[in-house]
C-alpha positions as CSV (number, residue, x, y, z in Angstrom):
1,M,-13.5,-13.4,3.6
2,V,-13.1,-9.7,3.7
3,P,-14.1,-9.2,7.4
4,V,-11.5,-11.9,8.3
5,T,-8.6,-10.0,6.6
6,P,-7.9,-7.4,9.3
7,F,-8.3,-10.1,12.0
8,A,-5.7,-12.2,10.2
9,L,-3.3,-9.3,10.0
10,F,-3.8,-8.6,13.7
11,L,-3.1,-12.3,14.6
12,S,0.0,-12.4,12.4
13,G,1.3,-9.3,14.2
14,A,0.6,-10.9,17.6
15,V,2.5,-14.0,16.6
16,F,5.6,-12.0,15.6
17,L,5.3,-9.6,18.5
18,P,7.7,-11.6,20.9
19,F,10.4,-11.5,18.2
20,A,10.2,-7.6,17.8
21,T,13.2,-5.9,19.4
22,P,13.3,-3.4,20.9
23,F,9.6,-3.2,21.5
24,V,9.4,0.2,23.1
25,F,6.8,2.9,22.2
26,T,7.8,6.4,22.9
27,G,6.0,9.6,22.2
28,M,3.8,9.3,19.1
29,D,4.9,5.7,18.2
30,A,1.7,4.1,19.5
31,P,-0.7,6.3,17.6
32,M,1.4,6.0,14.5
33,A,1.4,2.2,14.8
34,L,-2.4,2.2,15.3
35,F,-2.8,4.5,12.3
36,H,-0.5,2.3,10.2
37,N,-2.3,-0.9,11.1
38,T,-5.7,0.7,10.4
39,L,-4.5,1.8,6.9
40,I,-3.1,-1.6,6.2
41,A,-6.4,-3.3,7.2
42,I,-8.5,-1.0,5.1
43,S,-6.3,-1.2,2.0
44,T,-6.1,-5.0,2.2
45,C,-9.9,-5.2,2.4
46,L,-10.3,-2.8,-0.6
47,L,-7.7,-4.8,-2.6
48,A,-9.7,-8.0,-1.8
49,I,-13.0,-6.3,-3.0
50,S,-11.5,-4.5,-6.1
51,P,-11.4,-7.4,-8.6
52,R,-15.3,-7.3,-8.6
53,Y,-15.1,-3.9,-10.3
54,I,-11.8,-3.8,-12.2
55,T,-9.6,-6.4,-13.9
56,S,-7.0,-8.4,-11.9
57,A,-4.2,-6.8,-13.9
58,E,-5.3,-3.4,-12.8
59,V,-5.4,-4.6,-9.2
60,A,-1.8,-5.7,-9.5
61,L,-0.9,-2.3,-10.9
62,L,-2.6,-0.7,-7.9
63,I,-0.5,-2.8,-5.6
64,L,2.6,-1.3,-7.3
65,G,1.1,2.1,-6.7
66,E,1.1,1.5,-3.0
67,S,4.8,0.9,-3.1
68,I,5.2,4.3,-4.6
69,L,3.0,6.1,-2.2
70,A,4.6,4.6,0.9
71,P,8.0,6.3,0.6
72,I,6.3,9.6,-0.4
73,L,4.0,9.5,2.6
74,I,6.9,8.7,4.9
75,W,8.8,11.6,3.4
76,A,5.8,14.0,3.9
77,V,4.7,12.8,7.4
78,I,7.8,11.8,9.2
79,G,10.4,13.7,7.1
80,E,12.6,10.7,6.3
81,N,14.2,11.1,2.9
82,P,13.5,8.1,0.6
83,G,16.5,8.7,-1.6
84,Q,16.9,9.1,-5.3
85,W,16.6,5.4,-6.2
86,A,13.3,5.1,-4.4
87,L,12.0,8.2,-6.2
88,A,13.4,7.0,-9.6
89,G,11.8,3.5,-9.1
90,G,8.5,5.2,-8.2
91,A,8.6,7.3,-11.3
92,V,9.1,4.2,-13.5
93,V,6.1,2.6,-11.9
94,L,4.0,5.7,-12.2
95,V,4.9,6.1,-15.9
96,T,4.0,2.4,-16.5
97,L,0.7,2.8,-14.7
98,F,-0.1,6.0,-16.8
99,I,0.8,4.3,-20.1
100,S,-1.2,1.1,-19.2
101,N,-4.3,3.1,-18.2
102,W,-4.0,5.4,-21.2
103,I,-3.9,2.4,-23.6
104,A,-6.9,0.8,-21.8
105,L,-8.9,3.9,-22.0
106,R,-8.2,4.4,-25.7
107,R,-9.2,0.8,-26.4
108,R,-12.5,1.3,-24.6
109,R,-13.3,4.4,-26.7
110,V,-12.6,2.6,-30.0
111,R,-15.1,-0.2,-29.2
């Protein structure tokens, strides 16, 4: 099913395309949209494959990691300020990921 995932994302975008307003690409909008769609397709495929190698709980935590990285990447690439609440929420999720992985690593060493 992994090869179908990017195709399904493309089709869902095509279905909602008539409802997008305004649908105008100017300047670097088209390359950025293509880059965004490529990253979404790759990340979705990797998330679909990842439970083969790590637990499903860790995959769920990685999905939360994406919600942290998105505002930071937008801040770095486009220059849009994510705001203090987005950064604070990202910090909470990062600390949770760190503690969870730290506990998991400690449990593996004990066994």
